[in-house]
Each structure stands twice: as structure tokens, then as C-alpha cells.
C-alpha positions as CSV (number, residue, x, y, z in Angstrom):
1,M,90.2,97.4,94.4
2,S,93.5,95.3,95.3
3,T,95.3,95.5,98.4
4,A,99.0,96.0,98.6
5,A,99.3,92.3,100.0
6,Q,97.6,91.0,96.9
7,V,99.9,92.9,94.7
8,R,103.0,91.6,96.9
9,T,101.6,87.9,96.4
10,A,101.3,88.4,92.5
11,W,104.9,89.6,92.5
12,Q,106.2,86.9,94.7
13,T,104.5,84.3,92.8
14,N,104.9,85.4,89.1
15,V,108.4,87.3,89.3
16,F,110.5,86.1,92.5
17,D,109.4,82.5,92.6
18,H,110.0,82.0,88.9
19,A,112.9,79.5,87.9
20,T,114.7,82.4,85.9
21,V,114.8,84.6,89.0
22,T,115.4,82.0,91.5
23,A,118.5,80.9,89.3
24,I,119.7,84.5,90.4
25,T,119.0,84.2,93.9
26,S,116.1,82.4,95.9
27,N,116.2,85.3,98.5
28,A,113.4,87.8,97.9
29,V,112.2,89.6,101.1
30,T,109.6,92.3,101.5
31,A,110.9,93.9,104.9
32,E,112.2,97.7,104.7
33,F,115.7,97.5,106.2
34,K,116.8,100.7,107.9
35,E,120.0,98.7,108.8
36,L,120.8,95.1,107.9
37,T,121.8,93.1,111.1
38,R,123.6,89.9,111.3
39,K,120.3,88.1,111.9
40,H,118.8,89.4,108.8
41,L,121.9,88.4,106.7
42,E,121.7,84.9,107.8
43,G,118.9,84.0,105.3
44,L,120.4,86.5,102.6
45,I,123.7,85.1,101.9
46,E,123.9,82.5,99.1
47,N,127.3,80.8,98.1
48,Q,129.1,82.8,100.7
49,E,128.0,86.1,99.2
50,I,125.3,88.7,100.0
51,N,122.7,88.1,97.2
52,F,119.0,89.1,97.5
53,F,116.2,91.0,96.3
54,N,114.1,93.2,98.4
55,Y,110.7,94.6,97.2
56,L,108.4,97.1,98.7
57,V,104.8,97.6,97.7
58,S,102.6,100.8,98.5
59,R,99.3,101.7,97.7
60,T,98.1,105.3,97.6
61,P,94.3,106.2,97.1
62,Q,93.4,109.3,95.3
63,Q,89.9,110.7,94.8
64,D,89.0,110.9,91.1
65,Q,85.9,112.3,89.2
66,I,84.8,110.9,85.9
67,S,81.3,111.8,84.3
68,G,80.1,112.5,87.8
69,A,80.9,109.0,89.2
70,A,82.9,109.0,92.4
71,L,85.9,107.0,92.0
72,V,89.0,106.2,93.9
73,L,92.2,105.8,91.7
74,Y,94.8,103.6,93.6
75,L,98.4,104.1,92.7
76,Y,100.7,101.2,93.3
77,E,104.4,101.5,93.4
78,V,106.7,98.5,93.8
79,E,110.4,99.4,94.4
80,V,112.7,96.6,93.7
81,N,116.3,96.5,95.2
82,Y,118.8,94.0,94.3
83,Y,121.8,93.7,96.6
84,R,124.9,91.8,95.3
85,E,128.2,91.6,97.2
86,S,130.9,93.2,95.0
87,K,133.8,91.1,94.2
88,P,137.3,92.5,94.6
89,D,137.7,92.9,90.8
90,R,134.2,94.4,90.6
91,T,133.2,92.1,87.7
92,N,129.8,91.3,89.1
93,Y,128.6,95.0,88.4
94,V,127.3,93.7,85.1
95,T,125.7,90.6,86.8
96,A,123.9,92.9,89.0
97,L,122.5,95.0,86.1
98,D,121.5,91.7,84.3
99,A,119.4,90.7,87.2
100,F,117.2,93.5,86.6
101,E,116.7,92.6,83.0
102,T,115.5,89.2,84.3
103,V,113.2,90.9,86.5
104,G,111.8,93.1,83.9
105,D,111.2,90.2,81.6
106,R,109.2,88.4,84.2
107,V,107.1,91.5,85.0
108,L,106.0,91.6,81.4
109,S,105.6,87.8,80.9
110,G,104.6,86.7,84.2
111,L,102.6,89.5,85.6
112,G,101.3,90.9,82.2
113,S,99.7,94.3,81.8
114,T,97.4,93.9,84.8
115,W,100.0,92.4,87.2
116,G,98.2,89.2,87.5
117,G,94.7,90.9,87.7
118,T,95.6,93.1,90.7
119,V,95.7,96.4,88.7
120,D,94.1,97.9,85.6
121,F,97.3,98.6,83.9
122,H,100.9,99.5,84.7
123,T,103.6,101.7,83.1
124,L,107.0,100.5,82.3
125,P,109.8,102.3,83.9
126,E,111.8,104.5,81.4
127,E,114.7,105.2,83.6
128,Q,117.7,103.0,83.9
129,P,118.1,101.2,87.3
130,E,119.8,103.3,89.8
131,V,123.1,101.6,90.9
132,S,125.0,102.6,94.1
133,E,127.5,101.0,96.4
134,V,126.4,100.2,99.9
135,I,128.3,98.6,102.9
136,I,126.4,95.8,104.5
137,N,128.0,94.1,107.6
138,N,131.4,95.5,106.5
139,R,131.0,94.1,103.0
140,E,130.9,96.1,99.8
141,C,127.7,95.4,97.8
142,W,125.9,96.7,94.6
143,R,122.4,98.1,95.3
144,V,120.4,98.3,92.1
145,T,117.0,99.8,92.3
146,K,114.1,100.4,90.1
147,T,110.5,101.2,90.8
148,Y,107.4,100.0,88.8
149,T,104.0,101.8,88.9
150,A,100.5,100.9,88.3
151,Q,97.0,102.0,88.5
152,R,93.5,100.7,89.5
153,R,90.2,102.6,89.5
154,T,87.3,101.7,91.6
155,T,83.9,103.0,92.2
156,I,82.8,104.2,95.7
């Protein structure tokens, strides 16, 4: 069994700390934001623009029965959000989408099929990233979101 903290560490180390992702932004936080305050933003602005990843890891246990053995199936979800301040001409919309291609590549090559040994397997998201416009501290930003899922079975 892997904890959500172990999955979070694997993602931080193998995805968000990798040079291809830090070239986009070195800001990757795991807090859930109901509202971003000025204090939050101090560490999330890069080159005078809002530019950061936010990822949330959850683990949900489910009872499972296979061949009479009592198992627990853990379902893991990693919701990845990328926030990028929108330029007046909106040209960085594609830049925001490209950031997700880079993250997806790192999930495959850096975490592998077992997310660094923390899960039994994961499934690739089939949907396109969800893109929305949000206002953060009176600044227009792109928010791109995608959720990755995985499973791990353990005997109880």
C-alpha cells in the first residue's frame, strides 16, 4: 500500500522537479486553493507573470474480493492544474496547453507504469485537458486541468 504522501513525492521528484518541467516553471505546489491571496502569489510569480503548477493527490480505498481473498483496492487520483497569466494578445494559450504535453511525457518516462513503484498500474487520461479562464488577484489567467488515475491492490 502506498500513501498519498508517497505518490505526491514520486510526482514531485519525477515530474515537477525534472528539468523539462522546471523550464516551464519551477513553481509546483500541492495546496488546494479556495482563493489565492497576495501571500500565496508571492512564490508563484515568475518573470512578472503568474506561472505555476498545482497538483492534488487523493487516495480512496475500496473493498475488493478476488478468489476469496480479502483485498483493498486503492484508487489514486492526481489532479494537475497549470495556471499561466494570459497575455493581452492571448498568445500564450498554446503555451499553456504545451505545458501539459511536457507533464504527460514526464508521467510516462519519469514515473513509468507504476508511478515510481507506488501503484500497480495507471491509466492514461483519454480526454483533452480542460481549459478555463480564471481571475487571480485581478489578473486574467489560463487554468489547464487534467486528472491522472492509478490503482494498487493490497491484501488485508
